[in-house]
N, C-alpha and C positions, 0 to 999 in steps of 0.2 A: 248225659253222654259222659264217658270218661275222658279224662284229661288227654291221654295219649291220642284218643280219636280227634279230640279237638285240635290238639297240635298238628296232626297229619293232615286234617282239613284245612288248617290256615297254611300249612307249608305248602299243600298243593295249590290253594287260592293265589299264594304270593307267587310261587313259581310261575304260574300262568300269567300274572301281570308283567313279571319282570322278562319273560322269554322274549329275547329280541325279535321273534318272527311276530310275537302278538302286539308288541310296541311298535313294530313297523307298521303293520296293518292299520292300527288306531291312528298313527300319525298321517298315513296316506289317506285314511277316511277324512281325517281333519283337513288335509291339504284339497281335497277334492271338493270340499264344502266351502272353497274360498277363505277359510280361516288363516291358512298359513302361507298362501301364495306370496312370493316375492320376499318372504320374510325368513323363512327357513331354508338351510341348504338343502340341495338336492339329493344328499345321500342319507337314507334312514337305515337304521334308528339313530337318533342323537345319542352321543355318548353319556353315560351316567355315571356319577361317582359311586363306584361300587363299595366303597367303605361306608357311606352314607347308607346305601341301599341294605348293607348287612345290619346297621343298627337299626334301621326301619323294621327290617324283618323281624329282628329279635322282639322289638316293642310290639310290634303287630300281634305276635304271637302270645305274648304275655297279657296283652289287654283283651284278646279275642278268649283266651282260657278263661280269664276272670268273668266274661260275660257268660259263658257257658257255665261256669259254677254257680253263677247266681241263678241261672235258668234252672239247672239241676236241684236247686235249693228251694225253688219257688220263690226266690227274691228278685225283686225290681231293682234294677241297676239305677244308679242317679243318671238321669238324662237332661243335661242343661242345655236345651234349645227352646225358643218360644213355639216352634211347631209341634213340639211334643209335651207342651206343659199342662195339657187337660189332665183331669183325674182318670180319665179311662186309659191312657197310656201307661199310668202308673200302678192300676189297680190291677192290670192283667200282666203277669210277668212275662208272657210270650211277646206282647206288644212291646213293652219296654225293652225286651232282648232285640226285637225287630229294629227298633229305632237306633238302640245303642250300636248294635251292628253296622247300621246304615252309616252313623255318624263317624264310626271308627274307620270304615271303607274310605269315606270322604276326606277324613284327615290324612290317611295313608296316601291316597291319590295325590292330594295337594302336597305332600311331602316329597311324593316322587317328581313332581314337577319341579319342586327346589332343587331336587338333585341332579336334574338335566343340566349338562354342561352346553349352555347356549347363550347366545345374545340376550340382552334383557327383553328385546321387542319380541324375539321368538318365545321366549319364556311367557310373556304375557299373553300372547296370542294361544299357546298351548293351554295356559292356565283358564283363559276364558272358555276355549271350546270344551275343556274338560268339566269345568263348573256348570255349563248349560246341562249337560247330561247328568251331572251328579244331583244338581236340583231337580230336574225332572223325574228322577227316579226314587224320590223321597218317599217312604210309606205311608205319608201323610196325604199323597197326591191319588191313591187307590182305593177304591171303597173296599177290595179284599183285605186290605192291610191297615185301614184306619179306623179304630175302635170307636171314635167318638161319631163317625158317620154312621157306622152300623148301629150304635145306640140309638142316635136319632132315627133311624128308620123304625126301631122297635118303639120307641116312644111316641111317633107320630102315626104308627100303624101303616107304614108304608108312603105317608103323604109327601114326606120330604124328599123321596127319591123321585116322585113324580114332578114335584116343583123344581127339582135340580133338572130334570130332562127338559121341562118347558123353558128354564133358563138357558139352558144350553142351545135349545133350538132357536130361541129369541136372538141369542148372540151370534149364531151361525148366520142368521138373516142380516144382522148388523155388520157383521165381519170384524168384530173385536169383543173381548171380553168386557163385560161390564163392570166399572169399579164402582159405580154409584147408581142410584136411582135416577136415570137420566129423565125421566119424566117429571121430576121435581124442579126443573130448572127451565128456564126459556130465557134466551139473549133479548135483553130491552125489558123483560118484565120482572125479574128478580136477580139477573146478573147484568152487568153493563149498564146500570140505571142512572148513572150521574147525569143530570140534565144538561143538553147541549144540542148543536145543530151541525149538520154536515155544510162547509162553506165552500168546499173546492173538492173536484174529483177528476182523475183522469183513469187510465186502464189500469194503472198500478195501484192507486191508493185512495181513500177519501180522507180529507183534512176535517177533523172534528174540532169546533170551537165550544169550550163548556160554560155554561153560564156562571156569572160571578156570584159569589155568596157573602160579599163584604161589600160595604159601601164605597171603599177606595181599593184600589189594586196597584200593584207595581207596575211602572210604564213598561218595563221589557217583559214581554210574555215568555212562557216556558212552552218549548216545543219538545214532544216525547216521541221518540222513535223506538218502538216496540219490536220484538223480533218477528220476522216474516214467516218463521217456521212455525209460528203459533199465533192463535188469534189475540189481539190486543187486550182483550178483558181481563186477563190476568193482571193487569193493573187497575181494574175497576170491576173486582168482583161483586161484592156487596158493600153497601155503605160503611160497614164497620171495619173492613180491610181493604179499603181502596184507597191506592196511592193518589189516583188521579183526584179523588174526592178532597184528600187531605191537602193537596196542593192547592186547590182551589180555595179551600177554607184559610190557609195561609196567606191569601190575598194575591194569588198569581192568576194571570190569565193564562188558562192552558188550552194548547192546541194539540192535537195527537195525531199521529198517521195510523190510519186502519188499512193494513195493506190487503189486496185482492188476494183471494183463494185462487190460484192460477187455475184456468181451464184452457182448453184447446187454442182459444184466441190469444192466450198468452204464452204459448208453448215455445216460443221462439225468443224470448225475452232474455237479455244478457245481465251480467253482473253491472256492466256501464248504464244500461237502462234503469237499473235499481238506485244508481247513484245519481244519475242525471235527472231522471224524469221522477224520481222518488225522492230522496233525501234533499237534493238540491232545490226541487220545485216546492218542496214543503218549507224549506228554510226561507225562501224568497216570497212564499205568500205569508208566512208568519211576519216577516219584515213588513210587507205592504200593508197587511191588516192592522198593524200595530202603528204603522208610521215610524218604527224604530229602526235605525241602521244596524243596531245589534240586538240580539235577543239571547235567551238562555236556552241550551239544548240538553237533553238528556236521552242518552241510548242504553237499551236493556239487551243483553246477550249479543245476538248477531246484530240488532239494531245498533249497538255501541261500535261494532266494527263498521256498519254502513255509514253512521253519522261521522266517524273518525275519518273515513276515507273521503267522504264528502267534503269535510273541512280542508284536508290536505289539498284536495282537487282545486277549491275555491281560492285557497292561499296562492296556489300556483299560478291562478288567474288573475291574482291581484285583490281578491275579496277577503274580509274578515266579518262575517256576519254574526258571529256569538260572542257575547261577553264573558261567558262561563260554559264549561262542558262537564256534564256528569256521566260516568260509564258505570254501569251495574253489571256485575259478573259477566264482563265482554272480554274478549281475547282479541289482543292486537299481536301478542308474541305467541306464536304457535309451536314453539318449541316443544312444550309439553301439552298434550290435548287430553291427558286424564285417560278416562275409561273408554272413550269414543276412539282412542288411537287403534284399537283391536279391528276397527272397521277401515282404517286407512292404510293402504299401501299401493304401490304402483299398479299390481294387477287388478285391485278392486276399482281404483279410480279409473283405470284406462277401460275396463268393463262398462262402467257408468257412461263414459265419454262415447263409447262405440254404441250403446242403447240411445242415449237421449241427449248427447252433447250436440248434436246438430239441430235439435227440435224434439220436444215431447215434454213429459211431465214426470217429475219426479213425485210418486203418490204419497200423500200424508200418511196412509196406512203403514208405510215402510218406515217413515219416521217414528210412528208410534211403537211399532214392534221392535226396532233398534233401540230406542230409549227403555223400553220394557225389559230387553234382555240384559240390560246393565243391572238391574235389580230384580231379577225373576222370581225371587221369593215373596217380594213386596207386592209386585206389579202383575204377575201371572199366576203362581201355584197358589197364592193365598187365597185367590178369587176362584180358582179351580176347585179347591176344597168347601169352601163357605158356599158359593153359589150353586155348584153342580152335585157334589158330594153330600151336602147337609142341606141343599135347598133353600138356602137363607136369602132374603132379599137383600142387596147392597143397600146400606144407609145413603141418604142424600147427603153430598159433601161438593160444594161449589168448586173446589180446586180440581178435584178429579174429574168433575163434569167438563171443565175447560180442558184438562188434559185429555180427553177423548175427542175433543173437538178439533181433529186435524186439519192440516192445510197442504196443499200442492204448493211445488216450486216449478218455475220453468226449468227445463233440462239444461240448457246452456248457462243460465245462470249458477245453478246448483253446481255443474262440473267444473266452472271456472272458480268457484270458491273452494272446492275439494281439493283441486291440484294447485292453486296458486297459494292458498293460505294454509290448509290443513297438511297438504303433502310436501310441499316446497317451502312453507314458513317465509314468503317473500315480502309480507307487508311491513315487516320490522326493517328491511333494508331499504335505506334511501335511495329512491330513483330506480329501483330494480323493475317495480310495476309501473306500467302506464293505464291511467284510467280515464275515461272520457278524454283521450287526447293529452292528459298530462302526467308528467312523473309524479309519483305519490312518495312524499317524504312526511311522515308523522311528526318529526320534530320540529317542523315548520309551524305547527299548531301551537299558539304562544298566548294561550288564555288560561285563567284559572281553572284548574282540573280537579274534580274530586272522583277519586276511582274507588268503587266499593267492590268487595268480594266476599264470599261465605265460606267460612273455614272448612264445612264438610261438604263442599261442591264437588261432584264427581264428574260433572260436564265442563265446568271451567275451574281447574285447579286454582286455589286462591294465590299461589306462587306465580302462577302464569299471569293472572289478573295482575300482580304486583309489578310484573315486568313492564307495565305500561308507563310506570312512573319513570322508567329510564327511557322511553321513546318519544313521549310528548315534552313540549318546552325545552327543547335542548339548550337554548341560550339562558333561559331562567328555570330550572328544574324546582326552584322554590316555590313555583306556581302551582306544582302538583300536591295534593292531598290525598292520603290513602286511609280508608276506613276498612276494617275487617269485623264482619258480623258472625254470629254463630248460626248453626244449622246449615242448610243445603242450598241449591241453586234457586229454588222458588220459596221455601219457606224461609229463608235467611232474608231475602228482599222484602216479601209481604209480610212485614212485622210491625203493626200499627202501635203506636205508643199506649192507646188505651189497653192493650192486652196485657201490657206490663211483663212481657215474656222475654226470655233469651238475654244476651247481653251483646256487646261490640267492643271491640279494642281500637285505641288511638294512639299514634305516636307522631309528634311532628317532625321527627328526624326520618330521613329516608336514605338509609344505608344501601348499599348496593345488593346485600343478600336479603332475601324475605324472611328467612328465620331469624336474622339478626333484628330485623325490624319487630318481629313479634316479641323477641326477648326483650325489648325495651318499651314495649308498648304497654299501656294501662287498660285495664278491663273495666268496662263500666256497664251498669245493669240496665235492661230495657232495650227499647228499640233504636236504632240509629237514625231514624227518621228526624227527630228535633235537630241531630247535627248537621244533616243535609239542609234543613230549612233554612238553618243560621247561614251556612254558606251560599245558598241561594239568594237569600235577602241581600247579602252584601254586595251582589252584583246585578241586582235586578232594576236599579235606578230609584227615583223618588216614587212616592205614592200620589196617585191621581184618581179622579171620581172614576168609578166602575163604567165600563160601556154599557149603554141601554139596549143595544141592538148587537146581533151578531154579524160578523164581517164587515163589509163596507160597500160602497156602490159597484166595486168590482167583484167582490166575494160575496154574492146573497145567499142567503140559506137554501139549502136544496132539499133537505129532509132531516127530520129530529134525529138526534143520536139515539142509538149507536150506528144508525145507518144500514144500507142494504148489503155493504161488502162483506161485514162480519158475520152475517146470516147465511152465507153461500157455504154448502157443505161440500167436503172433499170428495 
């Protein structure tokens, strides 16, 4: 194609994109999809920096012209994106051109969002809505434009497309895209296998006590409160990557909360119920089983929010049940909630309250879909291409099996959590919230606290987790210790020492600014688990002979770990 024709095509395409009526239509569609409600002004289109748009226009024409010239000369342009890294994309100039145009359009649209003159939250929602469409339209996602999938059909004489159809139909039955071979795992058989017994249960949780693996144990046990949004066995996947087993091997008596997967019987439970009959009940049970006035506590993700709230409630009642607190990728300061912020505004929270706030369930599949939408190329389209277009069997991967094992939450509890914490950020303000009849003041929690965050966490930004150092131990902030690990929300936490992977940062100083902390921090190779183990040992009391039996006369074994609750499907 001649260059003037390419320029004319580019001009027409850009004029279409920047046409105010086209922009207004797109924005209204995004608003109707609940992505922009209560975040964008009522008047569309939003103003755009015209000088910046002119620059983008000129740059786009130049890059598109270069792509056309490459195609006309049968040359494959350089395409730097892992979705198009296969040889088939580069051996065919048209496929490479198609990928190059797609990436150019994606960059242009992203730059258009940058040119919009709007509040940061509005731009974030626009960018998110746009990115969902852009990622979905990748030529790698369609058989007609994916040369690798086409070659696979030829190589397998059509078998790959038949397998792909079988995979798609099976996933439609399951209600989700398979990320792993789910038949390769079974809870209690090859995941969640650390030996133990359930020693207490109510309608909210089972309490698991794990069998000692050392002759002596520390007298103060460790209570682990995992997130109720997921199953607990992310902390006990397989022996080589089990945080539970690691703690047991370090000489700790470990007790763990296995939350119920809420069904209709639990559809009316509240946040207060999760604090009073969940975390507080588990704390008291751990005290009574061990005979210790104080224990050590650990909360992961929303489990950290729950255990911290429970400790503040107990402090208001005159109780101090823990000797130390560990928080792993947990939010107490919700002023920056990272990528999840696109789902949190007044309209969306009010809609949830109307639907399930008075009773009902927040389905686990919606959690899974929301989290997948934050990384659609990695958690959606990658598997559409491999499972369906190429007919490949997903490999077994324990973490992805856990990720697909979703949980429901009671509607009233979930809506309270959304409004009071995510939307209104009330937890960090002393006395603003009342939980279980008590004013909540996190600053009254006055025990040594180790706060861990992951540097690449898109669910709990590490700078937000660092904010906990300014909320706990108001009278003695030196009680707070902060660790920063590499990688993301899960991979950063589940990083056993034997793997000798990644790194972490330490800094005894706690400046007000998180970035200032990082600038003064020292990077250390490997896992942060030994650092946490040392912290825990300092507050676990003396060593005593390991107990020979689970529980005690009041807490008798009910069934072997991992128990029934964790096996209930959403």
